[in-house]
All heavy atoms as an XYZ file, in Angstrom:
802
protein
N       7.385    -13.851      6.627
C       8.381    -12.903      6.222
C       8.240    -11.653      7.085
O       7.171    -11.163      7.318
C       8.120    -12.518      4.728
C       8.950    -11.329      4.299
S       8.590    -10.702      2.653
C       8.507    -12.197      1.679
N       9.373    -11.185      7.570
C       9.373     -9.945      8.377
C       9.309     -8.733      7.395
O      10.021     -8.689      6.414
C      10.684     -9.888      9.179
C      10.721     -8.689     10.060
O      11.077     -7.595      9.603
O      10.374     -8.867     11.269
N       8.370     -7.826      7.666
C       8.182     -6.689      6.762
C       9.462     -5.867      6.618
O       9.729     -5.392      5.518
C       7.058     -5.807      7.385
N      10.241     -5.745      7.611
C      11.505     -4.966      7.456
C      12.525     -5.646      6.586
O      13.420     -4.939      6.040
C      12.092     -4.715      8.847
C      11.242     -3.834      9.775
C      11.904     -3.768     11.152
C      11.108     -2.448      9.192
N      12.458     -6.925      6.386
C      13.395     -7.644      5.553
C      12.948     -7.817      4.086
O      13.664     -8.259      3.252
C      13.663     -9.067      6.077
C      14.346     -8.989      7.444
O      15.115     -8.029      7.695
O      14.122     -9.916      8.271
N      11.694     -7.384      3.801
C      11.105     -7.598      2.477
C      11.538     -6.500      1.482
O      11.738     -5.403      1.916
C       9.629     -7.619      2.575
N      11.614     -6.876      0.214
C      11.929     -5.902     -0.802
C      10.672     -5.096     -1.141
O      10.724     -3.910     -1.417
C      12.413     -6.629     -2.054
C      12.866     -5.698     -3.161
N      13.978     -4.909     -3.079
C      12.302     -5.449     -4.383
C      14.096     -4.208     -4.174
N      13.084     -4.511     -4.990
N       9.504     -5.740     -1.076
C       8.202     -5.090     -1.308
C       7.471     -5.085      0.000
O       7.420     -6.114      0.673
C       7.375     -5.865     -2.330
C       8.045     -5.937     -3.701
C       8.639     -7.096     -4.118
C       8.080     -4.849     -4.554
C       9.278     -7.214     -5.355
C       8.688     -4.947     -5.806
C       9.295     -6.125     -6.196
O       9.919     -6.180     -7.396
N       6.874     -3.946      0.344
C       6.137     -3.819      1.599
C       4.850     -3.092      1.348
O       4.691     -2.327      0.385
C       6.959     -3.124      2.723
C       8.193     -3.951      3.079
C       7.314     -1.710      2.335
N       3.906     -3.268      2.270
C       2.637     -2.593      2.211
C       2.050     -2.624      3.613
O       2.566     -3.263      4.508
C       1.679     -3.299      1.246
O       0.427     -2.629      1.176
N       0.952     -1.886      3.774
C       0.185     -2.064      5.018
C      -0.574     -3.372      4.902
O      -0.776     -3.918      3.820
C      -0.770     -0.921      5.243
O      -1.847     -0.978      4.351
N      -1.000     -3.890      5.996
C      -1.815     -5.128      6.051
C      -3.077     -4.990      5.234
O      -3.680     -5.966      4.856
C      -2.119     -5.456      7.531
C      -3.032     -6.568      7.778
C      -2.353     -7.901      7.831
N      -3.109     -9.069      8.213
C      -4.292     -9.427      7.718
N      -4.942     -8.676      6.877
N      -4.902    -10.522      8.089
N      -3.442     -3.781      4.932
C      -4.617     -3.506      4.141
C      -4.526     -4.206      2.752
O      -5.550     -4.606      2.233
C      -4.799     -1.948      3.998
C      -5.970     -1.480      3.192
C      -7.281     -1.958      3.787
C      -5.965      0.074      3.191
N      -3.350     -4.297      2.257
C      -3.164     -4.968      0.934
C      -3.743     -6.343      0.950
O      -4.442     -6.765      0.003
C      -1.690     -4.988      0.516
C      -1.428     -5.752     -0.809
C      -2.049     -5.007     -1.990
C       0.036     -5.945     -0.984
N      -3.485     -7.108      2.038
C      -3.989     -8.474      2.101
C      -5.541     -8.480      2.045
O      -6.155     -9.232      1.332
C      -3.534     -9.130      3.426
C      -4.112    -10.539      3.541
C      -3.621    -11.247      4.816
N      -4.385    -12.409      5.077
C      -4.253    -13.561      4.384
N      -3.406    -13.678      3.429
N      -4.998    -14.579      4.671
N      -6.148     -7.541      2.789
C      -7.608     -7.451      2.831
C      -8.107     -7.080      1.426
O      -9.135     -7.660      0.977
C      -8.055     -6.422      3.845
O      -7.551     -6.792      5.154
C      -9.561     -6.301      3.906
N      -7.471     -6.179      0.724
C      -7.895     -5.757     -0.613
C      -7.797     -6.919     -1.568
O      -8.734     -7.188     -2.369
C      -7.063     -4.596     -1.091
C      -7.349     -3.301     -0.336
C      -6.426     -2.166     -0.730
O      -5.199     -2.413     -0.954
O      -6.891     -1.049     -0.879
N      -6.717     -7.718     -1.502
C      -6.555     -8.827     -2.419
C      -7.579     -9.888     -2.109
O      -8.215    -10.425     -3.050
C      -5.095     -9.384     -2.259
C      -4.985    -10.730     -2.996
C      -4.125     -8.420     -2.800
N      -7.844    -10.231     -0.880
C      -8.854    -11.229     -0.520
C     -10.232    -10.777     -0.976
O     -11.015    -11.569     -1.548
C      -8.793    -11.518      1.012
C     -10.016    -12.320      1.441
C      -7.519    -12.259      1.363
N     -10.546     -9.520     -0.829
C     -11.874     -9.042     -1.252
C     -12.050     -9.183     -2.721
O     -13.142     -9.545     -3.213
C     -12.088     -7.588     -0.785
C     -12.078     -7.327      0.731
C     -13.032     -8.246      1.540
N     -14.347     -8.276      0.928
C     -15.219     -9.290      1.081
N     -14.886    -10.363      1.808
N     -16.417     -9.287      0.539
N     -11.016     -8.903     -3.495
C     -11.084     -9.033     -4.953
C     -11.277    -10.482     -5.343
O     -12.112    -10.815     -6.168
C      -9.832     -8.428     -5.653
C      -9.773     -8.878     -7.133
C      -9.809     -6.927     -5.543
N     -10.555    -11.384     -4.663
C     -10.695    -12.773     -4.974
C     -12.085    -13.296     -4.647
O     -12.686    -14.061     -5.411
C      -9.632    -13.625     -4.234
C      -8.207    -13.409     -4.707
C      -7.234    -14.127     -3.749
C      -8.025    -13.817     -6.102
N     -12.663    -12.837     -3.533
C     -13.996    -13.233     -3.178
C     -15.007    -12.667     -4.165
O     -15.934    -13.357     -4.596
C     -14.349    -12.778     -1.781
C     -13.644    -13.546     -0.660
C     -14.231    -13.329      0.674
N     -13.500    -13.937      1.745
C     -13.497    -15.215      2.052
N     -14.231    -16.051      1.338
N     -12.791    -15.712      3.053
N     -14.810    -11.426     -4.555
C     -15.754    -10.790     -5.551
C     -15.741    -11.609     -6.853
O     -16.798    -11.837     -7.427
C     -15.267     -9.385     -5.820
C     -16.159     -8.645     -6.857
C     -15.486     -7.404     -7.404
N     -14.315     -7.705     -8.167
C     -13.307     -6.889     -8.387
N     -13.319     -5.645     -7.857
N     -12.285     -7.239     -9.107
N     -14.557    -12.053     -7.262
C     -14.409    -12.758     -8.509
C     -14.587    -14.288     -8.385
O     -14.348    -14.985     -9.325
C     -13.026    -12.476     -9.137
C     -12.924    -10.979     -9.556
O     -13.880    -10.299     -9.553
O     -11.722    -10.599     -9.831
N     -14.991    -14.729     -7.164
C     -15.223    -16.101     -6.893
C     -14.042    -17.011     -7.224
O     -14.127    -18.049     -7.777
C     -16.513    -16.594     -7.585
C     -17.750    -15.860     -7.079
C     -19.016    -16.341     -7.749
O     -18.961    -17.072     -8.761
O     -20.084    -15.912     -7.274
N     -12.825    -16.505     -6.862
C     -11.592    -17.238     -7.073
C     -11.106    -17.782     -5.736
O     -11.450    -17.276     -4.679
C     -10.541    -16.278     -7.689
C     -10.893    -15.876     -9.121
C      -9.940    -14.855     -9.657
N      -8.554    -15.327     -9.545
C      -7.498    -14.518     -9.772
N      -7.686    -13.273    -10.133
N      -6.309    -14.979     -9.678
N     -10.306    -18.827     -5.817
C      -9.805    -19.390     -4.538
C      -8.846    -18.447     -3.814
O      -8.048    -17.732     -4.489
C      -8.990    -20.619     -5.013
C      -8.963    -20.615     -6.461
C      -9.870    -19.546     -6.993
N      -8.930    -18.363     -2.558
C      -8.072    -17.457     -1.763
C      -6.622    -17.819     -1.912
O      -5.747    -16.933     -1.782
C      -8.497    -17.480     -0.286
C      -9.899    -16.977     -0.042
C     -10.168    -16.983      1.474
C     -10.148    -15.631     -0.627
N      -6.326    -19.061     -2.265
C      -4.889    -19.409     -2.461
C      -4.239    -18.626     -3.617
O      -3.028    -18.567     -3.698
C      -4.840    -20.932     -2.725
N      -5.057    -18.082     -4.499
C      -4.505    -17.286     -5.605
C      -3.782    -16.047     -5.105
O      -3.050    -15.435     -5.845
C      -5.628    -16.840     -6.564
C      -6.142    -17.992     -7.458
O      -5.551    -19.115     -7.342
O      -7.050    -17.741     -8.224
N      -3.979    -15.671     -3.836
C      -3.307    -14.514     -3.257
C      -1.846    -14.833     -2.922
O      -1.005    -13.881     -2.876
C      -4.038    -14.062     -1.989
N      -1.521    -16.041     -2.756
C      -0.210    -16.485     -2.257
C       0.970    -15.974     -3.076
O       1.933    -15.445     -2.560
C      -0.154    -17.998     -2.078
C       1.111    -18.508     -1.435
C       1.427    -17.947     -0.087
O       0.473    -17.524      0.642
O       2.613    -17.869      0.308
N       0.892    -16.090     -4.445
C       2.058    -15.634     -5.220
C       2.422    -14.177     -4.990
O       3.583    -13.834     -4.976
C       1.669    -15.891     -6.651
C       0.590    -16.997     -6.587
C      -0.095    -16.734     -5.268
N       1.418    -13.357     -4.786
C       1.708    -11.875     -4.509
C       2.072    -11.703     -3.054
O       3.100    -11.145     -2.779
C       0.456    -11.017     -4.842
C       0.513     -9.636     -4.328
C       1.615     -8.804     -5.094
C      -0.829     -8.916     -4.501
N       1.180    -12.158     -2.168
C       1.394    -11.822     -0.767
C       2.636    -12.519     -0.147
O       3.191    -11.983      0.807
C       0.172    -12.232      0.040
C      -1.129    -11.440     -0.347
C      -2.310    -11.911      0.481
C      -0.881     -9.927     -0.167
N       3.117    -13.604     -0.696
C       4.341    -14.193     -0.210
C       5.602    -13.372     -0.513
O       6.618    -13.554      0.123
C       4.481    -15.599     -0.803
O       4.746    -15.533     -2.179
N       5.464    -12.410     -1.382
C       6.575    -11.534     -1.779
C       6.514    -10.166     -1.088
O       7.397     -9.355     -1.308
C       6.633    -11.334     -3.254
C       6.832    -12.629     -4.080
C       6.943    -12.410     -5.521
N       5.904    -11.531     -5.994
C       6.042    -10.740     -7.138
N       7.196    -10.779     -7.822
N       5.103     -9.977     -7.554
N       5.503     -9.925     -0.311
C       5.258     -8.622      0.274
C       5.320     -8.687      1.771
O       4.591     -9.469      2.392
C       3.956     -7.995     -0.180
C       3.685     -6.612      0.438
C       3.843     -7.929     -1.710
N       6.126     -7.866      2.403
C       6.141     -7.757      3.827
C       5.002     -6.808      4.283
O       4.817     -5.688      3.635
N       4.210     -7.195      5.194
C       3.012     -6.422      5.611
C       3.245     -5.798      6.968
O       3.538     -6.493      7.952
C       1.772     -7.336      5.578
C       1.439     -7.965      4.236
C       0.257     -8.927      4.359
C       1.175     -6.851      3.169
N       2.999     -4.472      7.019
C       3.022     -3.749      8.301
C       1.611     -3.635      8.838
O       0.653     -3.312      8.071
C       3.586     -2.309      8.020
C       5.071     -2.294      7.812
C       5.555     -2.374      6.536
C       5.909     -2.131      8.881
C       6.934     -2.316      6.325
C       7.294     -2.125      8.665
C       7.810     -2.188      7.396
N       1.500     -3.819     10.144
C       0.227     -3.629     10.785
C      -0.195     -2.139     10.708
O       0.621     -1.244     10.648
C       0.315     -4.020     12.276
C       0.358     -5.502     12.525
O      -0.152     -6.275     11.601
O       0.872     -5.941     13.518
N      -1.516     -1.945     10.659
C      -2.070     -0.588     10.676
C      -2.311     -0.255     12.142
O      -3.099     -0.838     12.824
C      -3.396     -0.541      9.919
C      -3.120     -0.873      8.418
C      -3.984      0.866      9.982
C      -4.363     -0.998      7.572
N      -1.466      0.669     12.654
C      -1.465      1.045     14.060
C      -2.247      2.351     14.232
O      -2.635      3.051     13.288
C      -0.069      1.214     14.582
O       0.542      2.267     13.868
C       0.722     -0.091     14.369
N      -2.356      2.716     15.495
C      -2.932      4.052     15.839
C      -2.113      5.141     15.210
O      -2.603      6.114     14.637
C      -2.986      4.204     17.351
C      -3.632      5.541     17.774
C      -3.638      5.648     19.286
N      -4.332      4.534     19.924
C      -5.580      4.543     20.316
N      -6.267      5.654     20.197
N      -6.137      3.503     20.866
N      -0.775      4.967     15.188
C       0.103      5.955     14.562
C      -0.137      6.021     13.041
O      -0.105      7.142     12.448
C       1.573      5.578     14.833
C       2.544      6.632     14.243
C       3.985      6.264     14.541
O       4.307      5.079     14.780
O       4.829      7.187     14.470
N      -0.371      4.885     12.418
C      -0.707      4.877     11.008
C      -1.931      5.712     10.745
O      -1.975      6.557      9.817
C      -0.956      3.430     10.514
O       0.146      2.617     10.890
C      -1.039      3.451      8.962
N      -2.979      5.521     11.554
C      -4.196      6.274     11.390
C      -3.979      7.793     11.602
O      -4.476      8.602     10.868
C      -5.272      5.801     12.409
C      -5.923      4.517     11.960
N      -6.921      4.470     11.074
C      -5.649      3.272     12.364
C      -7.320      3.209     10.903
N      -6.509      2.451     11.673
N      -3.149      8.119     12.648
C      -2.849      9.547     12.896
C      -2.176     10.143     11.716
O      -2.498     11.306     11.287
C      -1.977      9.675     14.192
O      -2.727      9.108     15.236
C      -1.640     11.131     14.469
N      -1.156      9.484     11.115
C      -0.482     10.037      9.972
C      -1.442     10.134      8.805
O      -1.421     11.184      8.069
C       0.757      9.183      9.616
C       1.369      9.587      8.287
C       1.794      9.304     10.725
N      -2.273      9.139      8.581
C      -3.252      9.193      7.464
C      -4.199     10.326      7.625
O      -4.528     11.058      6.657
C      -4.016      7.847      7.386
N      -4.627     10.579      8.826
C      -5.552     11.671      9.124
C      -4.895     13.053      8.934
O      -5.577     14.043      8.662
C      -6.103     11.556     10.515
C      -6.980     10.355     10.728
C      -7.144      9.937     12.197
O      -6.612     10.634     13.076
O      -7.765      8.906     12.412
N      -3.525     13.114      9.014
C      -2.868     14.380      8.846
C      -2.607     14.743      7.395
O      -2.176     15.863      7.104
C      -1.557     14.331      9.625
O      -0.565     13.555      8.964
N      -2.818     13.806      6.485
C      -2.576     14.123      5.068
C      -3.666     15.081      4.609
O      -4.846     14.781      4.589
C      -2.569     12.813      4.201
C      -1.428     11.919      4.657
C      -2.491     13.160      2.708
C      -1.425     10.561      3.991
N      -3.177     16.293      4.246
C      -4.157     17.369      3.909
C      -4.785     17.274      2.576
O      -5.975     17.610      2.391
C      -3.499     18.743      4.079
C      -3.121     18.989      5.556
C      -2.526     20.326      5.755
O      -2.433     21.166      4.804
O      -2.073     20.603      6.925
N      -4.060     16.763      1.587
C      -4.674     16.629      0.211
C      -5.661     15.484      0.250
O      -5.476     14.470      0.901
C      -3.536     16.368     -0.831
C      -2.686     17.563     -0.963
C      -2.208     17.657     -2.351
N      -1.533     18.955     -2.584
C      -0.864     19.247     -3.660
N      -0.799     18.333     -4.676
N      -0.283     20.369     -3.813
N      -6.729     15.631     -0.547
C      -7.756     14.598     -0.559
C      -7.279     13.341     -1.276
O      -6.692     13.423     -2.363
C      -9.007     15.106     -1.251
C     -10.035     13.986     -1.366
N     -10.695     13.537     -0.319
C     -10.379     13.217     -2.459
C     -11.470     12.515     -0.709
N     -11.283     12.330     -1.988
N      -7.499     12.264     -0.610
C      -7.285     10.920     -1.243
C      -8.212      9.962     -0.488
O      -8.682     10.274      0.624
C      -5.780     10.457     -1.135
O      -5.626      9.355     -1.985
C      -5.368     10.200      0.250
N      -8.479      8.826     -1.096
C      -9.359      7.834     -0.471
C      -8.772      7.372      0.837
O      -7.486      7.383      0.983
C      -9.589      6.690     -1.433
C     -10.407      7.023     -2.658
C     -10.490      5.884     -3.603
C      -9.382      5.983     -4.582
N      -9.424      5.089     -5.654
N      -9.574      7.000      1.761
C      -9.113      6.552      3.081
C      -8.127      5.407      2.945
O      -7.047      5.464      3.616
C     -10.309      6.136      3.944
O     -11.203      7.225      4.082
C      -9.859      5.630      5.335
N      -8.385      4.420      2.121
C      -7.466      3.291      2.043
C      -6.122      3.737      1.492
O      -5.083      3.274      1.883
C      -8.085      2.091      1.363
C      -8.369      2.347     -0.131
C      -8.949      1.103     -0.787
N      -9.176      1.363     -2.136
C     -10.375      1.744     -2.669
N     -11.361      1.942     -1.877
N     -10.522      1.922     -3.975
N      -6.167      4.695      0.552
C      -4.968      5.176     -0.037
C      -4.155      5.990      1.021
O      -2.919      5.896      1.075
C      -5.212      6.060     -1.283
C      -5.719      5.231     -2.428
O      -5.642      3.991     -2.417
O      -6.310      5.823     -3.379
N      -4.837      6.736      1.847
C      -4.217      7.506      2.898
C      -3.508      6.565      3.836
O      -2.440      6.855      4.318
C      -5.215      8.400      3.604
N      -4.113      5.442      4.173
C      -3.511      4.429      5.046
C      -2.263      3.807      4.449
O      -1.249      3.653      5.105
C      -4.503      3.370      5.402
C      -5.595      3.813      6.375
C      -6.738      2.849      6.457
C      -5.060      4.077      7.810
N      -2.314      3.539      3.143
C      -1.154      3.010      2.469
C      -0.018      4.105      2.449
O       1.182      3.763      2.697
C      -1.442      2.615      1.013
C      -2.196      1.345      0.863
N      -1.721      0.118      1.388
C      -3.335      1.007      0.221
C      -2.553     -0.807      1.105
N      -3.539     -0.320      0.402
N      -0.399      5.356      2.151
C       0.629      6.427      2.129
C       1.215      6.644      3.532
O       2.422      6.874      3.696
C      -0.023      7.693      1.613
C      -0.356      7.651      0.112
C      -1.134      8.890     -0.286
C       0.897      7.489     -0.780
N       0.391      6.584      4.566
C       0.887      6.738      5.924
C       1.874      5.623      6.244
O       2.929      5.878      6.859
C      -0.278      6.714      6.923
N       1.579      4.389      5.825
C       2.517      3.309      6.023
C       3.822      3.615      5.376
O       4.914      3.436      5.964
C       1.944      1.981      5.466
O       0.723      1.696      6.181
C       2.860      0.814      5.650
N       3.810      4.099      4.111
C       5.053      4.413      3.413
C       5.827      5.501      4.135
O       7.054      5.395      4.258
C       4.691      4.897      1.969
N       5.119      6.518      4.640
C       5.831      7.561      5.371
C       6.450      7.063      6.674
O       7.500      7.519      7.053
C       4.814      8.699      5.706
C       4.357      9.528      4.482
C       3.197     10.439      4.867
C       5.478     10.329      3.926
N       5.804      6.129      7.334
C       6.275      5.595      8.605
C       7.417      4.577      8.469
O       8.101      4.276      9.451
C       5.132      4.947      9.388
C       4.101      5.976      9.945
C       2.882      5.243     10.473
C       4.736      6.850     11.059
N       7.657      4.090      7.314
C       8.754      3.106      7.116
C      10.075      3.723      7.482
O      10.930      3.017      8.005
C       8.743      2.533      5.697
C       7.485      1.616      5.542
C       9.985      1.799      5.393
C       7.244      1.083      4.141
N      10.276      4.971      7.212
C      11.455      5.688      7.710
C      12.635      5.545      6.781
O      13.763      5.905      7.176
N      12.475      5.081      5.567
C      13.553      5.062      4.670
C      12.955      5.256      3.263
O      11.747      5.367      3.094
C      14.318      3.680      4.678
C      13.457      2.468      4.485
C      14.223      1.181      4.760
O      14.570      0.938      5.913
O      14.451      0.469      3.802
N      13.792      5.345      2.278
C      13.346      5.622      0.931
C      12.475      4.528      0.418
O      12.882      3.350      0.419
C      14.510      5.882      0.016
O      14.107      6.094     -1.316
N      11.265      4.844      0.047
C      10.373      3.845     -0.579
C       9.782      4.465     -1.877
O       9.740      5.628     -2.080
C       9.202      3.509      0.384
C       9.757      2.875      1.654
C       8.345      4.700      0.699
N       9.258      3.551     -2.704
C       8.593      3.935     -3.925
C       7.174      3.399     -3.813
O       6.985      2.204     -3.546
C       9.281      3.361     -5.179
O      10.559      3.862     -5.253
C       8.513      3.739     -6.415
N       6.202      4.304     -3.948
C       4.778      3.900     -3.894
C       4.395      3.423     -5.292
O       4.479      4.193     -6.272
C       3.904      5.113     -3.414
C       2.421      4.747     -3.499
C       4.310      5.538     -2.040
N       3.911      2.192     -5.372
C       3.412      1.629     -6.618
C       1.919      1.869     -6.700
O       1.166      1.364     -5.836
C       3.764      0.164     -6.740
N       1.454      2.647     -7.688
C       0.037      2.903     -7.809
C      -0.261      3.273     -9.263
O       0.551      3.871     -9.953
C      -0.438      4.055     -6.904
O      -1.862      4.163     -7.088
C       0.248      5.320     -7.178
N      -1.438      2.865     -9.725
C      -1.901      3.244    -11.039
C      -2.983      4.338    -10.916
O      -3.423      4.906    -11.877
C      -2.538      2.002    -11.738
C      -2.996      2.240    -13.125
N      -2.100      2.605    -14.147
C      -4.200      2.206    -13.693
C      -2.764      2.747    -15.276
N      -4.016      2.520    -15.032
N      -3.330      4.708     -9.649
C      -4.278      5.765     -9.359
C      -3.605      7.100     -9.475
O      -2.700      7.376     -8.766
C      -4.837      5.537     -7.939
C      -5.966      6.522     -7.593
O      -5.579      7.675     -7.229
O      -7.111      6.141     -7.618
N      -4.172      7.935    -10.372
C      -3.543      9.285    -10.639
C      -3.580     10.138     -9.367
O      -2.597     10.823     -9.100
C      -4.318      9.948    -11.809
C      -3.811     11.328    -12.057
C      -4.150      9.113    -13.095
N      -4.664     10.157     -8.673
C      -4.774     11.001     -7.493
C      -3.797     10.530     -6.389
O      -3.106     11.345     -5.768
C      -6.202     11.068     -6.954
C      -6.328     12.031     -5.791
O      -6.053     13.229     -5.960
N      -6.640     11.515     -4.629
N      -3.765      9.209     -6.136
C      -2.813      8.716     -5.145
C      -1.363      9.035     -5.526
O      -0.608      9.406     -4.676
C      -2.985      7.221     -4.925
C      -2.175      6.638     -3.823
S      -2.443      4.923     -3.563
C      -1.276      4.465     -2.331
N      -1.028      8.917     -6.813
C       0.270      9.268     -7.262
C       0.605     10.746     -6.978
O       1.649     11.081     -6.465
C       0.381      9.001     -8.756
C       1.725      9.369     -9.385
C       1.702      9.084    -10.913
C       3.014      9.341    -11.580
N       3.519     10.668    -11.540
N      -0.348     11.626     -7.260
C      -0.111     13.041     -7.023
C       0.041     13.368     -5.531
O       0.930     14.121     -5.123
C      -1.320     13.879     -7.583
N      -0.761     12.708     -4.700
C      -0.635     12.968     -3.224
C       0.684     12.360     -2.729
O       1.372     13.040     -1.916
C      -1.851     12.377     -2.481
C      -1.649     12.450     -0.984
C      -3.155     13.068     -2.904
N       1.031     11.181     -3.191
C       2.275     10.618     -2.731
C       3.473     11.507     -3.093
O       4.375     11.768     -2.318
C       2.517      9.238     -3.420
N       3.499     12.040     -4.337
C       4.575     12.879     -4.769
C       4.560     14.203     -3.997
O       5.633     14.762     -3.629
C       4.464     13.160     -6.258
C       4.833     11.915     -7.054
C       4.590     11.972     -8.567
O       3.951     12.983     -9.025
O       4.998     11.033     -9.268
N       3.382     14.736     -3.688
C       3.235     15.915     -2.814
C       3.895     15.677     -1.453
O       4.470     16.589     -0.879
C       1.798     16.341     -2.684
C       1.609     17.483     -1.760
N       1.866     18.763     -2.133
C       1.143     17.513     -0.537
C       1.642     19.583     -1.090
N       1.149     18.856     -0.092
N       3.784     14.456     -0.963
C       4.347     14.097      0.321
C       5.839     13.788      0.259
O       6.447     13.461      1.216
C       3.594     12.889      0.860
C       2.118     13.075      1.252
C       1.433     11.770      1.512
C       2.031     14.072      2.439
N       6.376     13.889     -0.937
C       7.857     13.631     -1.140
C       8.171     12.192     -1.404
O       9.354     11.782     -1.282
N       7.206     11.383     -1.715
C       7.477      9.965     -1.973
C       7.663      9.715     -3.471
O       7.032     10.367     -4.274
C       6.268      9.110     -1.472
C       6.004      9.133      0.014
C       4.685      8.578      0.344
C       7.109      8.360      0.766
N       8.589      8.823     -3.825
C       8.733      8.452     -5.234
C       7.573      7.541     -5.574
O       6.990      6.841     -4.751
C      10.036      7.625     -5.368
C      11.256      8.512     -5.195
O      11.199      9.744     -5.436
O      12.293      7.996     -4.762
N       7.228      7.541     -6.845
C       6.108      6.691     -7.286
C       6.500      5.927     -8.582
O       7.386      6.334     -9.308
C       4.837      7.563     -7.668
O       5.166      8.453     -8.693
C       4.356      8.296     -6.433
N       5.778      4.860     -8.790
C       5.910      4.053    -10.002
C       4.559      3.512    -10.381
O       3.783      3.149     -9.469
C       6.895      2.900     -9.765
N       4.238      3.456    -11.637
C       2.967      2.922    -12.100
C       3.233      1.471    -12.548
O       3.859      1.278    -13.590
C       2.424      3.754    -13.249
C       1.040      3.292    -13.688
O       0.710      2.103    -13.516
O       0.299      4.133    -14.243
N       2.765      0.509    -11.779
C       3.054     -0.906    -12.149
C       2.326     -1.335    -13.418
O       2.758     -2.286    -14.064
C       2.541     -1.697    -10.899
C       1.544     -0.838    -10.273
C       1.936      0.604    -10.553
N       1.284     -0.683    -13.768
C       0.566     -1.020    -15.018
C       1.314     -0.475    -16.230
O       1.484     -1.167    -17.230
C      -0.877     -0.504    -14.990
C      -1.581     -0.774    -16.303
C      -1.664     -1.140    -13.811
N       1.775      0.747    -16.089
C       2.503      1.385    -17.254
C       3.821      0.748    -17.477
O       4.344      0.711    -18.588
C       2.649      2.868    -16.983
N       4.478      0.178    -16.448
C       5.817     -0.416    -16.589
C       5.760     -1.870    -16.972
O       6.826     -2.489    -17.042
C       6.603     -0.224    -15.317
O       6.008     -0.881    -14.213
N       4.549     -2.446    -17.100
C       4.521     -3.863    -17.513
C       4.510     -4.107    -18.985
O       4.487     -3.224    -19.760
C       3.340     -4.604    -16.880
O       2.186     -3.823    -16.797
């Protein structure tokens, strides 16, 4: 799936995060397919790192990389997060947010 054609997108970091959770929980890696097959993944580039490094408000490094990806997409996006700090930083950056846990 081309990331630009997908309804849901993320940085490639999402795949790594999902695989790490599956390994931690000793689950088959194939369990990632239902989620990852619906998400277009953008590579983390030098530009992504530069944008992440420019975010002045404190947030975890991986969250900064996800936020930088959202900023670089260049169109209206909604950041899905249950993390209160990431939500606050995303909103400070002018990004819309949604809590996927609260909305389920």
